N, CA, C and O atoms as CSV, one atom per row, in Angstrom:
chain,resi,resn,atom,element,x,y,z
A,1,MET,N,N,-25.426,-20.468,33.010
A,1,MET,CA,C,-24.683,-19.742,31.999
A,1,MET,C,C,-23.338,-19.303,32.590
A,1,MET,O,O,-23.257,-18.927,33.759
A,2,PHE,N,N,-22.303,-19.356,31.780
A,2,PHE,CA,C,-20.948,-18.992,32.218
A,2,PHE,C,C,-20.824,-17.496,32.419
A,2,PHE,O,O,-21.240,-16.713,31.565
A,3,GLN,N,N,-20.260,-17.099,33.533
A,3,GLN,CA,C,-20.021,-15.690,33.834
A,3,GLN,C,C,-18.541,-15.511,34.148
A,3,GLN,O,O,-18.072,-16.023,35.164
A,4,PRO,N,N,-17.780,-14.791,33.298
A,4,PRO,CA,C,-16.360,-14.583,33.583
A,4,PRO,C,C,-16.170,-13.748,34.845
A,4,PRO,O,O,-17.037,-12.958,35.221
A,5,SER,N,N,-15.044,-13.933,35.478
A,5,SER,CA,C,-14.748,-13.188,36.703
A,5,SER,C,C,-14.544,-11.706,36.387
A,5,SER,O,O,-14.186,-11.351,35.264
A,6,PRO,N,N,-14.771,-10.849,37.375
A,6,PRO,CA,C,-14.541,-9.405,37.161
A,6,PRO,C,C,-13.108,-9.107,36.723
A,6,PRO,O,O,-12.880,-8.197,35.925
A,7,GLU,N,N,-12.153,-9.860,37.235
A,7,GLU,CA,C,-10.751,-9.660,36.845
A,7,GLU,C,C,-10.551,-9.970,35.369
A,7,GLU,O,O,-9.850,-9.240,34.668
A,8,LYS,N,N,-11.160,-11.042,34.899
A,8,LYS,CA,C,-11.028,-11.415,33.487
A,8,LYS,C,C,-11.697,-10.358,32.599
A,8,LYS,O,O,-11.158,-9.997,31.553
A,9,ILE,N,N,-12.847,-9.871,33.006
A,9,ILE,CA,C,-13.531,-8.825,32.246
A,9,ILE,C,C,-12.658,-7.575,32.184
A,9,ILE,O,O,-12.561,-6.944,31.131
A,10,ARG,N,N,-12.026,-7.211,33.290
A,10,ARG,CA,C,-11.151,-6.042,33.326
A,10,ARG,C,C,-9.980,-6.214,32.360
A,10,ARG,O,O,-9.636,-5.286,31.629
A,11,ARG,N,N,-9.368,-7.399,32.355
A,11,ARG,CA,C,-8.232,-7.654,31.449
A,11,ARG,C,C,-8.670,-7.592,29.991
A,11,ARG,O,O,-7.966,-7.027,29.154
A,12,ILE,N,N,-9.820,-8.165,29.686
A,12,ILE,CA,C,-10.322,-8.141,28.312
A,12,ILE,C,C,-10.599,-6.705,27.871
A,12,ILE,O,O,-10.227,-6.303,26.769
A,13,ASN,N,N,-11.254,-5.938,28.741
A,13,ASN,CA,C,-11.553,-4.542,28.400
A,13,ASN,C,C,-10.286,-3.729,28.193
A,13,ASN,O,O,-10.223,-2.887,27.297
A,14,LYS,N,N,-9.280,-3.975,29.017
A,14,LYS,CA,C,-8.017,-3.253,28.871
A,14,LYS,C,C,-7.364,-3.585,27.522
A,14,LYS,O,O,-6.844,-2.700,26.843
A,15,ARG,N,N,-7.396,-4.843,27.149
A,15,ARG,CA,C,-6.817,-5.248,25.866
A,15,ARG,C,C,-7.604,-4.643,24.702
A,15,ARG,O,O,-7.012,-4.183,23.726
A,16,LEU,N,N,-8.934,-4.643,24.801
A,16,LEU,CA,C,-9.757,-4.054,23.749
A,16,LEU,C,C,-9.508,-2.561,23.611
A,16,LEU,O,O,-9.483,-2.036,22.498
A,17,GLU,N,N,-9.325,-1.874,24.729
A,17,GLU,CA,C,-9.013,-0.446,24.677
A,17,GLU,C,C,-7.714,-0.206,23.924
A,17,GLU,O,O,-7.601,0.743,23.149
A,18,GLY,N,N,-6.741,-1.068,24.155
A,18,GLY,CA,C,-5.465,-0.942,23.453
A,18,GLY,C,C,-5.619,-1.135,21.956
A,18,GLY,O,O,-4.987,-0.434,21.165
A,19,LEU,N,N,-6.456,-2.084,21.566
A,19,LEU,CA,C,-6.665,-2.337,20.142
A,19,LEU,C,C,-7.448,-1.210,19.480
A,19,LEU,O,O,-7.103,-0.769,18.383
A,20,THR,N,N,-8.495,-0.747,20.143
A,20,THR,CA,C,-9.309,0.300,19.529
A,20,THR,C,C,-8.607,1.647,19.515
A,20,THR,O,O,-8.926,2.496,18.683
A,21,SER,N,N,-7.661,1.858,20.415
A,21,SER,CA,C,-6.938,3.128,20.413
A,21,SER,C,C,-6.010,3.243,19.203
A,21,SER,O,O,-5.594,4.346,18.848
A,22,MET,N,N,-5.682,2.115,18.567
A,22,MET,CA,C,-4.823,2.139,17.380
A,22,MET,C,C,-5.580,2.625,16.158
A,22,MET,O,O,-4.966,3.102,15.203
A,23,ALA,N,N,-6.905,2.511,16.167
A,23,ALA,CA,C,-7.702,2.931,15.022
A,23,ALA,C,C,-7.805,4.458,15.010
A,23,ALA,O,O,-8.052,5.086,16.039
A,24,SER,N,N,-7.617,5.020,13.860
A,24,SER,CA,C,-7.777,6.462,13.733
A,24,SER,C,C,-8.376,6.774,12.375
A,24,SER,O,O,-8.183,6.007,11.432
A,25,PRO,N,N,-9.092,7.871,12.251
A,25,PRO,CA,C,-9.704,8.229,10.978
A,25,PRO,C,C,-8.670,8.398,9.861
A,25,PRO,O,O,-8.994,8.212,8.688
A,26,GLU,N,N,-7.437,8.748,10.213
A,26,GLU,CA,C,-6.419,8.949,9.180
A,26,GLU,C,C,-6.034,7.649,8.481
A,26,GLU,O,O,-5.511,7.689,7.367
A,27,THR,N,N,-6.280,6.490,9.109
A,27,THR,CA,C,-5.901,5.229,8.491
A,27,THR,C,C,-6.920,4.741,7.474
A,27,THR,O,O,-6.606,3.866,6.667
A,28,ASP,N,N,-8.141,5.288,7.491
A,28,ASP,CA,C,-9.193,4.886,6.556
A,28,ASP,C,C,-10.037,6.103,6.190
A,28,ASP,O,O,-11.238,6.124,6.459
A,29,PRO,N,N,-9.421,7.115,5.579
A,29,PRO,CA,C,-10.119,8.381,5.373
A,29,PRO,C,C,-11.361,8.286,4.497
A,29,PRO,O,O,-12.291,9.074,4.665
A,30,GLN,N,N,-11.395,7.340,3.571
A,30,GLN,CA,C,-12.558,7.237,2.694
A,30,GLN,C,C,-13.584,6.220,3.210
A,30,GLN,O,O,-14.615,6.009,2.571
A,31,GLY,N,N,-13.313,5.595,4.348
A,31,GLY,CA,C,-14.264,4.658,4.920
A,31,GLY,C,C,-14.386,3.360,4.152
A,31,GLY,O,O,-15.414,2.688,4.235
A,32,MET,N,N,-13.354,2.995,3.405
A,32,MET,CA,C,-13.424,1.788,2.584
A,32,MET,C,C,-13.498,0.510,3.418
A,32,MET,O,O,-14.166,-0.445,3.023
A,33,TYR,N,N,-12.826,0.483,4.558
A,33,TYR,CA,C,-12.778,-0.736,5.363
A,33,TYR,C,C,-13.742,-0.684,6.541
A,33,TYR,O,O,-14.335,-1.700,6.904
A,34,THR,N,N,-13.899,0.463,7.125
A,34,THR,CA,C,-14.737,0.580,8.322
A,34,THR,C,C,-16.179,0.916,7.998
A,34,THR,O,O,-17.059,0.700,8.830
A,35,GLY,N,N,-16.442,1.440,6.810
A,35,GLY,CA,C,-17.782,1.874,6.472
A,35,GLY,C,C,-18.139,3.202,7.111
A,35,GLY,O,O,-19.307,3.590,7.125
A,36,VAL,N,N,-17.139,3.906,7.644
A,36,VAL,CA,C,-17.359,5.207,8.269
A,36,VAL,C,C,-16.571,6.244,7.474
A,36,VAL,O,O,-15.371,6.409,7.695
A,37,PRO,N,N,-17.233,6.948,6.548
A,37,PRO,CA,C,-16.508,7.911,5.720
A,37,PRO,C,C,-16.070,9.146,6.508
A,37,PRO,O,O,-16.603,9.434,7.580
A,38,ASP,N,N,-15.110,9.855,5.970
A,38,ASP,CA,C,-14.595,11.082,6.583
A,38,ASP,C,C,-15.701,12.119,6.712
A,38,ASP,O,O,-15.796,12.801,7.732
A,39,ASP,N,N,-16.530,12.241,5.696
A,39,ASP,CA,C,-17.653,13.181,5.718
A,39,ASP,C,C,-18.876,12.463,6.296
A,39,ASP,O,O,-19.390,11.537,5.669
A,40,PRO,N,N,-19.352,12.869,7.475
A,40,PRO,CA,C,-20.470,12.155,8.104
A,40,PRO,C,C,-21.785,12.256,7.327
A,40,PRO,O,O,-22.705,11.476,7.573
A,41,TYR,N,N,-21.885,13.211,6.389
A,41,TYR,CA,C,-23.117,13.377,5.620
A,41,TYR,C,C,-23.070,12.635,4.279
A,41,TYR,O,O,-24.044,12.646,3.526
A,42,GLU,N,N,-21.951,12.001,3.991
A,42,GLU,CA,C,-21.805,11.257,2.741
A,42,GLU,C,C,-22.663,9.992,2.793
A,42,GLU,O,O,-22.662,9.265,3.787
A,43,VAL,N,N,-23.384,9.748,1.722
A,43,VAL,CA,C,-24.210,8.547,1.630
A,43,VAL,C,C,-23.344,7.414,1.078
A,43,VAL,O,O,-22.757,7.564,0.007
A,44,PRO,N,N,-23.252,6.281,1.785
A,44,PRO,CA,C,-22.427,5.183,1.294
A,44,PRO,C,C,-22.989,4.594,0.001
A,44,PRO,O,O,-24.203,4.523,-0.190
A,45,VAL,N,N,-22.096,4.179,-0.867
A,45,VAL,CA,C,-22.475,3.588,-2.141
A,45,VAL,C,C,-21.895,2.186,-2.198
A,45,VAL,O,O,-20.700,1.992,-1.975
A,46,GLN,N,N,-22.736,1.216,-2.497
A,46,GLN,CA,C,-22.272,-0.158,-2.628
A,46,GLN,C,C,-21.922,-0.428,-4.077
A,46,GLN,O,O,-22.732,-0.192,-4.973
A,47,ASP,N,N,-20.708,-0.925,-4.307
A,47,ASP,CA,C,-20.338,-1.273,-5.665
A,47,ASP,C,C,-20.090,-2.778,-5.748
A,47,ASP,O,O,-20.248,-3.500,-4.763
A,48,ALA,N,N,-19.702,-3.237,-6.929
A,48,ALA,CA,C,-19.615,-4.671,-7.191
A,48,ALA,C,C,-18.681,-5.419,-6.247
A,48,ALA,O,O,-18.965,-6.563,-5.890
A,49,ASP,N,N,-17.584,-4.810,-5.837
A,49,ASP,CA,C,-16.645,-5.544,-4.987
A,49,ASP,C,C,-17.115,-5.625,-3.530
A,49,ASP,O,O,-16.467,-6.289,-2.720
A,50,ASP,N,N,-18.222,-4.968,-3.178
A,50,ASP,CA,C,-18.765,-5.063,-1.829
A,50,ASP,C,C,-19.660,-6.284,-1.651
A,50,ASP,O,O,-20.016,-6.644,-0.529
A,51,LEU,N,N,-20.017,-6.909,-2.752
A,51,LEU,CA,C,-20.963,-8.034,-2.679
A,51,LEU,C,C,-20.316,-9.310,-2.223
A,51,LEU,O,O,-20.986,-10.337,-2.115
């Protein structure tokens, strides 16, 4: 099985950290795209456009 080098893993993780740091709750306050609503106790509702 292929195992990437530790250096490659470090570079990938650094790039992923940069991408995930751009995400913030203010960009998706109602959880429409991420599925994570602002209110953690809110029960998600699936509607027709989610299918």
